[in-house]
C-alpha positions in Angstrom: 31.2 -89.4 -51.6 28.0 -88.1 -53.2 27.7 -85.3 -50.7 31.4 -84.3 -51.3 30.9 -84.2 -55.1 27.7 -82.2 -54.7 29.5 -79.6 -52.5 32.4 -79.1 -55.1 29.9 -78.8 -58.0 27.9 -76.1 -56.2 31.2 -74.2 -55.4 32.3 -74.4 -59.0 28.9 -73.1 -60.3 28.9 -70.2 -57.9 32.4 -69.1 -58.9 31.7 -69.4 -62.6 28.4 -67.4 -62.4 30.1 -64.6 -60.4 33.0 -64.2 -62.9 30.8 -64.3 -66.0 28.2 -61.9 -64.6 30.8 -59.1 -64.6 30.9 -59.1 -68.5 27.2 -59.7 -69.1 26.3 -56.0 -69.5 29.1 -55.2 -71.9 27.6 -54.0 -75.2 28.6 -55.5 -78.6 31.4 -53.7 -80.5 33.6 -53.1 -77.5 32.2 -49.5 -76.9 32.0 -50.2 -73.1 34.8 -48.7 -71.0 35.5 -50.5 -67.8 36.5 -48.4 -64.8 37.4 -51.4 -62.7 41.2 -51.5 -62.2 43.3 -54.7 -62.0 43.7 -55.4 -58.3 45.8 -57.4 -55.9 44.9 -60.6 -54.1 45.0 -61.2 -50.4 47.0 -63.8 -48.4 45.8 -64.1 -44.8 47.1 -65.9 -41.7 44.7 -66.5 -38.9 44.8 -67.8 -35.3 42.1 -68.1 -32.7 40.3 -70.0 -29.8 37.8 -72.5 -31.3 35.2 -74.2 -29.2 32.3 -76.6 -29.8 28.8 -75.9 -28.7 26.9 -79.2 -28.1 25.8 -81.6 -25.4 28.8 -81.0 -23.2 30.1 -77.6 -22.1 32.6 -76.3 -24.6 36.1 -75.1 -23.5 38.4 -72.8 -25.5 41.0 -74.5 -27.6 43.5 -73.2 -30.2 43.5 -73.2 -33.9 45.1 -71.5 -37.0 45.3 -71.6 -40.7 45.6 -69.5 -43.8 43.4 -68.3 -46.7 43.6 -66.7 -50.2 41.1 -64.1 -51.2 40.3 -62.5 -54.5 37.8 -59.8 -55.3 35.1 -60.4 -57.9 34.1 -56.8 -57.8 33.9 -54.0 -55.2 31.4 -55.9 -53.0 31.8 -59.6 -53.6 35.0 -61.7 -53.2 35.9 -65.4 -53.0 38.0 -66.8 -50.2 39.5 -70.3 -50.0 41.3 -71.4 -46.9 42.2 -74.2 -44.5 41.9 -74.6 -40.7 43.5 -76.8 -38.0 41.8 -76.7 -34.6 41.8 -78.6 -31.2 39.0 -78.2 -28.7 37.7 -79.8 -25.5 34.3 -80.4 -24.0 33.4 -81.6 -20.5 30.6 -82.0 -18.0 32.0 -83.7 -15.0 33.0 -86.5 -15.2 32.6 -86.7 -19.0 35.3 -85.2 -21.3 36.0 -85.1 -25.0 38.9 -83.8 -27.1 38.6 -83.1 -30.8 41.2 -82.4 -33.5 39.9 -80.9 -36.7 41.3 -80.3 -40.2 39.1 -78.6 -42.8 39.1 -76.7 -46.1 36.4 -74.4 -47.4 35.4 -71.9 -50.1 33.4 -68.8 -49.0 31.6 -66.0 -50.7 32.4 -62.8 -48.8 30.3 -59.6 -49.0 31.8 -56.3 -47.9 28.6 -54.7 -46.8 30.0 -51.1 -46.1 31.6 -50.7 -49.6 28.3 -49.3 -51.0 29.5 -45.9 -49.8 31.5 -43.8 -52.3 32.7 -40.8 -50.2 36.3 -41.9 -49.7 39.0 -43.4 -52.1 39.6 -46.4 -49.7 37.7 -47.9 -46.7 39.6 -47.8 -43.4 37.2 -50.3 -41.9 35.6 -53.2 -43.7 32.6 -55.1 -42.5 32.3 -58.6 -44.0 29.6 -61.2 -44.0 30.5 -64.6 -45.4 29.2 -68.0 -46.0 30.4 -71.1 -47.8 30.9 -74.8 -48.1 33.8 -77.1 -47.3 34.9 -80.5 -46.2 36.4 -81.6 -42.9 38.0 -84.6 -41.2 38.0 -84.8 -37.4 38.8 -87.2 -34.6 37.1 -87.0 -31.1 38.6 -88.9 -28.1 36.0 -89.3 -25.3 36.0 -90.5 -21.7 33.0 -91.4 -19.5 30.5 -91.0 -22.3 28.2 -93.9 -23.1 27.7 -94.2 -26.9 24.5 -95.4 -28.5 24.6 -99.2 -29.0 23.1 -98.7 -32.5 26.4 -97.2 -33.6 28.3 -100.3 -32.4 30.2 -98.2 -29.8 28.7 -98.7 -26.4 31.9 -98.2 -24.5 32.3 -95.2 -22.2 35.8 -94.4 -23.5 37.2 -94.4 -27.1 37.7 -92.5 -30.2 35.4 -91.5 -33.1 36.7 -90.5 -36.6 34.3 -88.4 -38.6 34.3 -86.5 -41.9 31.9 -84.8 -44.1 30.8 -81.7 -45.9 30.5 -78.5 -43.9 28.6 -75.2 -44.1 30.4 -72.1 -42.9 29.0 -68.7 -42.0 30.3 -65.7 -40.1 31.0 -62.1 -39.7 34.2 -60.1 -39.6 35.6 -56.6 -39.1 38.9 -55.6 -40.8 41.0 -52.5 -40.3 43.2 -51.2 -43.2 46.7 -50.4 -41.7 48.4 -49.7 -45.0 48.0 -50.3 -48.7 49.7 -53.6 -48.2 48.4 -54.8 -44.9 45.2 -55.0 -42.9 44.2 -56.8 -39.6 40.8 -58.3 -38.8 38.6 -60.0 -36.2 36.2 -62.7 -37.3 33.8 -65.2 -35.9 33.1 -68.3 -38.0 30.5 -70.9 -37.1 30.8 -74.3 -38.9 28.3 -77.1 -39.0 29.1 -80.6 -40.3 26.3 -81.8 -42.7 24.8 -85.3 -42.3 24.9 -87.8 -39.5 28.3 -86.8 -38.1 27.1 -83.4 -37.1 26.3 -84.4 -33.4 29.6 -86.2 -32.5 32.0 -83.2 -32.4 31.8 -83.2 -28.6 31.8 -87.0 -28.3 28.2 -87.2 -27.0 25.7 -88.4 -29.6 22.4 -87.3 -28.2 19.6 -89.5 -29.6 16.0 -88.6 -29.0 14.0 -91.2 -27.1 16.2 -94.0 -28.4 15.4 -93.1 -32.0 17.7 -93.0 -35.0 18.1 -89.2 -35.2 20.0 -86.9 -32.9 18.3 -83.9 -31.3 20.6 -81.3 -32.8 24.1 -80.9 -34.4 27.2 -79.6 -32.7 28.8 -76.4 -34.0 32.4 -75.4 -34.2 32.8 -71.8 -33.3 36.1 -70.1 -34.3 36.7 -66.5 -33.1 40.1 -65.5 -34.5 42.5 -62.7 -35.5 43.6 -62.4 -39.1 46.7 -60.8 -40.5 46.2 -60.1 -44.2 48.7 -59.1 -46.8 48.0 -57.7 -50.3 50.1 -59.3 -53.0 50.6 -58.5 -56.7 52.8 -56.2 -58.7 51.8 -54.6 -62.0 49.1 -55.1 -64.6 49.7 -56.0 -68.3 50.3 -52.3 -69.1 53.0 -52.0 -66.5 50.8 -49.9 -64.1 50.8 -50.8 -60.4 47.7 -52.8 -59.4 45.1 -51.4 -57.1 44.5 -52.7 -53.6 41.8 -55.4 -53.5 38.6 -54.0 -54.8 36.7 -54.5 -51.6 38.9 -51.7 -50.1 38.6 -49.4 -53.1 35.9 -46.9 -53.9 33.9 -48.3 -56.8 33.7 -44.8 -58.4 37.4 -43.8 -57.7 38.5 -44.1 -61.4 35.3 -42.4 -62.6 35.9 -39.6 -60.2 39.5 -39.2 -61.3 38.4 -39.1 -65.0 35.7 -36.5 -64.2 38.3 -34.4 -62.2 40.8 -34.6 -65.1 38.1 -33.5 -67.5 37.1 -30.6 -65.3 40.7 -29.5 -65.0 41.1 -29.1 -68.7 41.4 -25.5 -69.8 38.6 -24.0 -71.8 39.6 -23.8 -75.4 40.6 -20.3 -76.4 41.7 -19.7 -80.0 43.3 -16.3 -79.3 46.7 -15.9 -81.0 48.1 -12.6 -79.9 51.2 -12.5 -82.0 49.6 -14.2 -85.1 52.3 -16.8 -85.3 49.9 -19.7 -85.8 50.3 -21.0 -82.2 47.4 -20.1 -79.9 48.1 -18.4 -76.6 47.1 -21.5 -74.6 50.2 -23.3 -75.7 52.4 -20.4 -76.9 55.5 -20.1 -74.9 56.4 -16.8 -76.5 53.2 -14.8 -76.9 54.9 -11.7 -78.3 56.9 -13.1 -81.2 58.1 -10.5 -83.7 55.7 -10.1 -86.7 56.6 -12.4 -89.5 59.1 -14.4 -87.5 59.2 -18.2 -88.0 58.4 -20.1 -84.8 58.5 -23.7 -83.6 55.4 -25.7 -82.5 55.7 -24.1 -79.1 55.5 -20.6 -80.6 59.2 -19.8 -79.8 61.1 -17.8 -82.4 63.4 -20.1 -84.5 67.1 -20.0 -84.6 67.8 -22.8 -87.0 71.6 -22.7 -87.0 71.8 -21.9 -83.3 74.1 -18.9 -83.8 72.1 -16.7 -81.5 70.8 -14.6 -84.4 67.1 -15.4 -84.8 66.0 -16.5 -88.3 63.8 -13.5 -89.0 66.8 -11.2 -88.9 69.5 -13.8 -89.9 70.8 -13.3 -93.5 72.2 -16.7 -93.3 69.8 -18.8 -91.2 71.7 -22.0 -91.9 75.3 -20.9 -91.3 78.0 -23.7 -91.3 78.8 -24.7 -87.7 82.0 -23.9 -86.0 82.5 -20.3 -87.3 81.9 -16.9 -85.7 79.1 -14.9 -87.2 78.6 -11.2 -87.6 75.6 -9.2 -86.5 73.6 -10.4 -89.5 74.3 -14.0 -88.7 76.7 -14.5 -91.6 79.5 -17.0 -90.9 83.0 -15.6 -91.1 84.5 -18.4 -93.2 88.1 -17.9 -94.4 88.7 -17.9 -98.1 90.0 -21.3 -99.4 93.8 -21.6 -100.4 94.2 -22.0 -104.1 97.0 -23.9 -106.0 98.6 -20.6 -106.9 98.7 -19.7 -103.2 100.5 -22.9 -102.5 103.0 -22.5 -105.3 103.7 -18.9 -104.2 104.4 -20.1 -100.7 106.7 -22.8 -101.9 108.6 -20.5 -104.3 109.0 -18.0 -101.5 110.5 -20.6 -99.2 112.8 -22.1 -101.9 114.0 -18.7 -103.0 115.9 -18.3 -99.7 116.9 -21.9 -99.4 120.6 -22.6 -99.8 122.2 -26.0 -99.6 125.7 -26.1 -98.2 128.3 -26.9 -100.9 131.2 -29.1 -99.9 133.6 -30.4 -102.4 133.5 -34.2 -102.6 130.1 -34.4 -100.9 128.2 -37.4 -102.3 125.6 -38.3 -99.8 122.9 -35.7 -100.6 119.4 -37.0 -100.8 117.8 -36.1 -104.2 114.4 -37.4 -105.5 113.9 -40.4 -107.7 111.7 -40.4 -110.7 109.8 -43.5 -112.0 108.8 -44.7 -115.4 106.0 -46.8 -116.9 106.9 -50.3 -118.1 109.1 -50.3 -121.3 109.0 -46.5 -121.5 111.3 -43.5 -121.0 108.5 -40.9 -121.2 108.5 -38.7 -118.1 105.0 -38.5 -116.6 103.4 -35.3 -115.2 103.6 -36.7 -111.7 107.4 -36.6 -111.9 107.7 -32.9 -113.0 107.7 -31.6 -109.4 110.7 -33.8 -108.5 112.7 -32.6 -111.4 111.7 -29.0 -110.5 113.2 -29.6 -107.0 116.4 -31.0 -108.5 116.7 -28.0 -110.8 116.3 -25.7 -107.9 119.1 -27.4 -106.0 121.4 -27.1 -109.1 120.5 -23.4 -109.6 121.2 -22.6 -105.9 124.5 -24.6 -105.9 126.4 -23.6 -109.1 129.4 -25.7 -108.3 127.6 -29.0 -107.9 127.5 -31.6 -110.7 124.8 -34.3 -110.6 125.0 -37.8 -112.1 121.8 -39.2 -113.5 121.6 -43.0 -113.5 118.8 -44.9 -115.4 117.5 -48.3 -114.2 115.0 -51.0 -115.3 113.2 -53.9 -113.8 114.0 -57.6 -114.7 111.6 -57.8 -117.7 113.4 -58.2 -121.0 117.0 -59.2 -121.9 120.0 -57.6 -120.3 121.2 -55.9 -123.5 117.7 -54.4 -124.1 117.5 -53.2 -120.5 120.9 -51.5 -120.7 119.7 -49.4 -123.7 116.4 -48.7 -122.0 118.1 -47.5 -118.8 120.4 -45.3 -120.9 117.3 -43.7 -122.6 115.7 -43.0 -119.2 118.8 -41.2 -117.9 119.0 -39.2 -121.2 115.3 -38.3 -120.9 115.8 -36.9 -117.4 118.9 -34.9 -118.5 117.3 -33.3 -121.5 114.2 -32.4 -119.4 116.4 -30.5 -116.9 118.3 -28.8 -119.7 115.4 -27.9 -121.9 112.7 -27.1 -119.3 114.8 -25.6 -116.5 117.9 -24.3 -118.3 120.5 -26.4 -116.5 123.8 -26.4 -118.3 124.4 -29.8 -119.9 128.0 -30.0 -118.6 126.6 -30.1 -115.0 124.8 -33.4 -115.7 126.6 -36.8 -116.1 124.8 -39.6 -117.8 125.0 -43.0 -116.2 123.0 -46.2 -116.6 122.8 -49.6 -114.7 120.2 -51.6 -116.5 118.5 -54.2 -114.3 121.6 -54.7 -112.1 120.8 -52.3 -109.3 117.2 -53.2 -108.2 115.7 -51.5 -105.2 113.1 -54.2 -104.9 114.2 -57.9 -105.1 111.6 -58.7 -107.8 112.3 -61.0 -110.7 109.5 -59.5 -112.8 107.9 -56.1 -113.3 108.5 -53.5 -110.5 107.7 -49.8 -110.7 110.3 -49.0 -108.0 113.0 -50.6 -110.1 111.9 -48.6 -113.3 113.6 -45.3 -112.2 116.2 -42.7 -112.7 118.0 -41.5 -109.6 120.3 -38.5 -108.9 123.5 -38.1 -106.9 126.4 -35.7 -106.6 128.8 -36.6 -109.4 132.3 -37.7 -108.5 135.2 -35.5 -109.4 136.2 -36.1 -113.1 133.2 -38.4 -113.7 132.0 -38.3 -117.3 129.0 -39.6 -119.4 128.9 -43.3 -120.2 128.8 -44.2 -123.9 125.5 -45.6 -125.2 125.5 -49.4 -124.9 125.4 -51.5 -128.1 122.1 -52.7 -129.4 119.0 -51.5 -131.1 116.8 -48.7 -129.6 114.8 -49.8 -126.6 111.6 -48.5 -125.0 108.9 -46.1 -126.1 109.0 -42.3 -125.6 110.3 -39.1 -126.9 113.0 -36.6 -125.9 112.3 -33.0 -125.3 115.7 -31.7 -126.4 116.6 -29.6 -129.5 119.6 -28.7 -131.5 120.2 -25.6 -129.4 120.5 -27.8 -126.4 123.4 -29.7 -127.9 121.8 -33.0 -128.5 
């Protein structure tokens, strides 16, 4: 147990020292710029023909495993892996078969990555060494064991375990940025007293307590290695493992980019404030406004450049003349609208048919408890007057109405006043003969809207073709109702 703990402690110290040594030279204040890119890590699968060199002749067996490898820098990397192997040793008539399971951590040195003439190595030469731990079982036949171990039998089984030391050499070929293939030879020695029993024959010197030498597990094998890893913290693709990359690749790229920069030349041929190096229009007209690229401005995009555009910010959607001025039509005024309406109405004739009573004529509305005619109703009365003027034989009945606020008697008088106000407006303002207008009232009894209270739609005066022989209704009894004034005069007859 002590040996095992010592092995793991040494491995941990080596890894910590290797990682911390990368930052030791960085100066205070963060002024140092690292040219070492974030890189991928390697996953390897290996298979080979292990054999044991010892007291008996070794025979080729079979074995396989996997490893994970991560670069510390462009030369050094750490590899952790596991191995399963079966081997056989024999010297007639003695035989021994061993099964082996081990794990190890190795420091790998890529010795040919000191050269900086290519972006990536095509061939990598690796030396490696490390420590690990193994558990193995050896079945033997016709081999006498030392009585001191309590196993004098010529046949049996030995279980062993212990710390191991690995060393070896390898040659890898880079097939693609994601894959490489390698050949390696690893030699492993079990540390301690179990180092001489891999082949089943523990060879003691002269009956002593120490063996003459340790057995070694040799493992020549083929490796298939895959580079894994996506993007770094900035979203850029990670580099291949550093032991394949040129240590000066990023430095060389930075120098090449610096050398490729154009020499600063402040010449500004057209004096537009944009030097020729970045000017996309090196012969802009004198005095013309330009954008940051040196291109003459056309602010309103009317294809007339600003320097000769008399209206550089023309409203969009209109044609422009040669001076860039938008051809915007003059706005229509109220007088224009009235003139168009008058022209249309001047030629408009309603058909006159005796007894016709279903013409549609406008309705005018009143404020609450009022018979004043608001300005908004003038246009409707104008339209009614035009109908009467264009149809001289038509008589129109004007009926006043109220909402349901107030008493019935009060509302009858108010509706009478509203009809009277409409009639005297047509007579006084539009010159309609009084005898062509029939006064009628309905109070609150003919509501358009079924509302019990105030309703603007019910406060109205409406117009219809009068029936033959229809005459004015007499004013209902009761005091005056509502607020307002009539626009009539004595000459109007009332």
